[in-house]
C-alpha positions as CSV (number, residue, x, y, z in Angstrom):
1,M,148.7,176.2,-96.2
2,K,148.9,180.0,-96.3
3,I,151.7,181.3,-98.5
4,K,153.9,184.0,-96.9
5,Q,155.1,186.4,-99.6
6,T,157.2,189.5,-99.1
7,A,158.3,190.3,-102.6
8,G,155.9,193.2,-102.9
9,R,157.0,194.9,-99.7
10,D,160.7,194.1,-100.5
11,S,160.5,195.8,-103.9
12,L,157.8,198.4,-103.6
13,G,157.1,198.7,-99.8
14,E,158.0,202.4,-99.7
15,F,157.2,203.4,-103.3
16,A,153.8,201.7,-103.6
17,P,152.8,200.3,-100.2
18,E,149.2,199.6,-101.1
19,F,150.2,197.7,-104.3
20,A,152.8,195.7,-102.2
21,K,150.1,194.9,-99.6
22,L,147.7,193.6,-102.3
23,N,150.5,191.5,-103.9
24,D,151.7,189.9,-100.7
25,D,148.5,189.7,-98.6
26,V,145.7,189.3,-101.2
27,L,147.2,187.7,-104.3
28,F,149.5,185.2,-102.5
29,G,148.1,185.3,-98.9
30,E,144.5,184.7,-100.0
31,V,144.2,183.7,-103.7
32,W,147.2,181.4,-104.0
33,S,146.5,180.0,-100.6
34,S,142.9,179.1,-101.0
35,D,141.8,175.5,-101.1
36,G,139.9,175.5,-104.4
37,L,142.8,174.5,-106.6
38,S,146.1,172.8,-105.9
39,P,149.3,174.8,-106.0
40,K,150.4,172.8,-109.0
41,T,147.2,173.7,-110.9
42,R,147.6,177.3,-110.0
43,S,151.2,177.3,-111.3
44,I,150.1,175.8,-114.6
45,L,147.3,178.4,-115.0
46,T,149.6,181.2,-114.2
47,I,152.3,180.1,-116.6
48,T,149.7,179.7,-119.3
49,V,148.4,183.3,-118.9
50,L,151.9,184.8,-118.7
51,V,153.0,183.0,-121.9
52,S,149.8,184.0,-123.6
53,K,150.4,187.6,-122.8
54,G,154.1,187.4,-123.8
55,L,155.3,188.3,-120.3
56,I,158.6,186.3,-120.4
57,D,160.4,188.3,-117.7
58,N,161.7,187.9,-114.1
59,S,158.2,187.3,-112.9
60,F,157.9,184.4,-115.3
61,A,161.1,183.0,-114.1
62,Y,159.8,183.2,-110.5
63,H,156.6,181.4,-111.5
64,L,158.6,178.7,-113.4
65,Q,160.6,178.0,-110.3
66,T,157.4,178.0,-108.2
67,A,155.9,175.5,-110.7
68,K,158.9,173.3,-110.4
69,E,158.6,173.4,-106.6
70,N,154.9,172.6,-106.9
71,G,155.6,169.4,-108.7
72,V,155.5,170.4,-112.4
73,T,158.1,168.2,-114.0
74,K,160.3,168.9,-117.0
75,S,158.3,166.7,-119.3
76,E,155.0,168.3,-118.1
77,I,156.2,171.9,-118.7
78,A,157.4,170.9,-122.1
79,D,154.0,169.4,-123.0
80,I,152.3,172.5,-121.5
81,L,154.3,175.0,-123.6
82,T,153.8,172.9,-126.7
83,H,150.1,172.9,-126.2
84,I,150.1,176.6,-125.4
85,A,152.0,177.4,-128.6
86,F,149.1,176.6,-130.8
87,Y,146.9,179.1,-128.9
88,A,149.3,181.8,-127.6
89,G,151.6,182.0,-130.6
90,W,154.8,180.3,-131.6
91,P,157.1,183.2,-130.8
92,N,155.8,183.4,-127.2
93,A,156.4,179.7,-126.7
94,W,159.9,179.9,-128.1
95,A,160.7,182.7,-125.7
96,A,159.3,180.7,-122.8
97,F,161.2,177.6,-123.7
98,R,164.5,179.5,-123.5
99,M,163.8,180.4,-119.9
100,V,162.3,177.0,-119.0
101,K,165.6,175.4,-120.1
102,E,167.5,177.6,-117.6
103,V,165.1,176.9,-114.7
104,Y,165.0,173.2,-115.4
105,A,168.6,172.9,-116.4
106,E,169.4,170.5,-113.4
107,D,166.1,168.8,-113.7
108,G,166.2,165.1,-114.4
109,V,169.3,164.5,-112.3
110,Y,167.3,162.6,-109.6
111,G,168.2,159.6,-107.6
112,G,171.4,160.9,-106.1
113,I,174.7,159.3,-106.8
114,F,173.0,156.0,-107.8
115,G,170.7,157.4,-110.4
116,L,167.0,157.3,-111.0
117,G,166.4,153.8,-112.1
118,E,163.2,152.6,-113.8
119,P,159.6,153.3,-113.0
120,N,158.5,151.2,-110.0
121,T,155.6,149.6,-111.9
122,A,155.7,146.4,-109.9
123,F,154.7,148.2,-106.7
124,A,152.8,151.1,-108.2
125,K,149.5,150.1,-106.6
126,Y,151.1,150.6,-103.2
127,F,152.2,154.2,-103.9
128,T,150.5,157.5,-104.3
129,G,152.4,159.2,-107.1
130,N,155.3,158.0,-109.2
131,S,158.3,156.2,-107.8
132,Y,161.5,154.8,-109.3
133,L,163.6,151.8,-108.4
134,K,167.2,151.0,-109.1
135,P,168.3,147.6,-107.6
136,L,171.9,147.8,-106.3
137,T,172.4,144.2,-105.3
138,N,171.2,140.7,-106.3
139,P,169.0,139.3,-103.6
140,K,170.1,135.8,-104.6
141,E,173.7,136.6,-103.7
142,T,173.5,138.9,-100.7
143,V,171.3,141.4,-98.8
144,F,169.0,143.2,-101.1
145,M,169.5,146.9,-101.5
146,A,167.8,149.3,-103.9
147,N,167.7,153.0,-104.5
148,V,164.1,154.3,-104.3
149,T,163.3,157.7,-105.7
150,F,160.0,159.5,-105.0
151,E,158.7,162.4,-107.1
152,P,157.2,165.4,-105.2
153,K,154.2,164.3,-103.0
154,C,154.8,160.6,-103.7
155,R,154.6,158.3,-100.8
156,N,154.0,154.6,-100.2
157,N,151.1,153.1,-98.4
158,W,151.1,152.3,-94.7
159,H,152.8,149.0,-94.4
160,I,154.4,146.5,-92.0
161,H,157.6,144.5,-92.4
162,K,157.1,141.0,-91.0
163,A,159.5,138.1,-90.1
164,D,159.5,135.1,-87.8
165,Q,163.0,136.1,-86.8
166,G,165.2,139.1,-87.7
167,G,164.0,141.2,-90.6
168,G,163.0,144.8,-90.8
169,Q,164.4,147.5,-93.1
170,I,167.0,150.3,-93.0
171,L,166.6,153.5,-95.0
172,L,169.8,155.4,-96.0
173,C,168.7,158.8,-97.2
174,T,170.8,159.9,-100.2
175,D,169.2,162.9,-101.9
176,G,166.5,165.5,-101.2
177,N,164.1,165.7,-98.3
178,G,161.3,163.3,-97.3
179,W,159.0,162.0,-94.5
180,Y,159.0,158.9,-92.3
181,Q,156.1,158.2,-89.9
182,E,155.2,155.3,-87.7
183,W,151.6,154.8,-86.7
184,G,150.6,156.9,-83.7
185,K,153.8,158.8,-83.7
186,P,154.9,162.2,-85.1
187,A,156.2,162.4,-88.7
188,Q,159.9,162.7,-89.0
189,K,161.5,165.0,-91.6
190,L,164.3,163.2,-93.5
191,H,167.4,164.7,-95.1
192,A,170.3,163.3,-97.1
193,G,172.6,161.5,-94.6
194,D,169.8,160.4,-92.3
195,V,169.4,156.7,-91.4
196,V,166.2,155.1,-90.3
197,F,165.9,151.6,-88.9
198,I,162.4,150.1,-89.2
199,P,161.8,147.1,-87.0
200,T,159.4,144.3,-87.8
201,G,155.8,144.8,-86.7
202,K,155.8,148.6,-87.0
203,K,153.1,150.2,-89.2
204,H,154.7,153.0,-91.1
205,W,155.1,154.9,-94.4
206,H,157.8,157.1,-96.1
207,G,158.0,159.3,-99.1
208,A,158.9,162.7,-100.5
209,T,157.9,166.2,-99.4
210,K,155.4,168.0,-101.5
211,D,158.0,170.4,-103.0
212,G,160.9,168.2,-103.9
213,W,162.2,164.8,-105.0
214,F,163.6,162.3,-102.4
215,S,165.8,159.2,-102.7
216,H,166.8,156.6,-100.1
217,I,168.5,153.2,-100.3
218,A,166.2,150.5,-98.9
219,V,168.2,147.8,-97.2
220,E,166.2,144.6,-96.5
221,C,167.5,143.2,-93.2
222,P,168.0,139.4,-93.3
223,G,165.4,137.3,-91.5
224,V,163.3,134.1,-91.5
225,N,160.1,134.1,-93.5
226,T,160.3,137.8,-94.3
227,S,157.3,139.6,-96.0
228,N,155.6,142.9,-96.3
229,E,151.9,143.6,-95.5
230,W,150.7,146.5,-97.5
231,L,147.8,148.5,-96.0
232,E,145.8,151.6,-96.7
233,P,147.2,154.7,-98.5
234,V,148.3,157.8,-96.7
235,T,145.3,160.1,-97.4
236,D,145.8,163.6,-98.9
237,E,144.4,165.1,-95.7
238,Q,147.0,163.2,-93.6
239,Y,149.8,164.2,-96.0
240,D,148.9,167.8,-96.4
241,R,148.8,168.3,-92.6
242,L,152.5,167.6,-92.5
243,D,153.2,171.0,-94.1
244,C,150.6,172.8,-92.1
245,T,151.6,171.7,-88.7
246,S,154.9,171.0,-86.9
247,A,156.4,167.6,-87.6
248,N,156.0,167.2,-83.8
249,D,152.2,167.0,-84.2
250,K,150.7,163.6,-84.3
251,Q,148.7,162.7,-87.4
């Protein structure tokens, strides 16, 4: 997806128009937008170079925020700076950490009002990326409800809810933005407050957007002989097209 950048023109459009053009159209419009490396990898490389040169300024803050949006987590940025420190110098890393703490100050508060829960290891093989699960009810006592949280780019496989009678699932979106898609239909952008009813027999998937975390409560509708059929993953090609085309375009 081509990145649209206007910072150069906004700051230097009149004073240095050629520099502004190179910054917005070449650096971001071509280099950052090329397919050779993922945005997350480009963010990590850029942060590494800036810390190595001791450039802990407003541009570094911008690239930290971009890295966060590109999926670099708080634990990852801490490990990255710790590694860099041995090569770029301890003072540079210290200076970087001070700004990282500000940018990531609210990081880790994921999962909405119900909290993040634990890594969803039991179902990890049916997910691309990391997800977290916090059960809210006991299925032996009542309808099962759980808060599911997806890290950026995380999504579950295509799957189908089955039942001889009743069944299905309800998604109550509680935090962040995500995607829901039924087979053969356009993807639907989800926001906190949205509700999705998934009837039995519908092949579908759901998950986070590529630039942010997403949480929803999954409500298992009562039914007879309920089960889930897990199918193939949502490919990177299918997923990446969601940000390159309108959500009204079929996948």
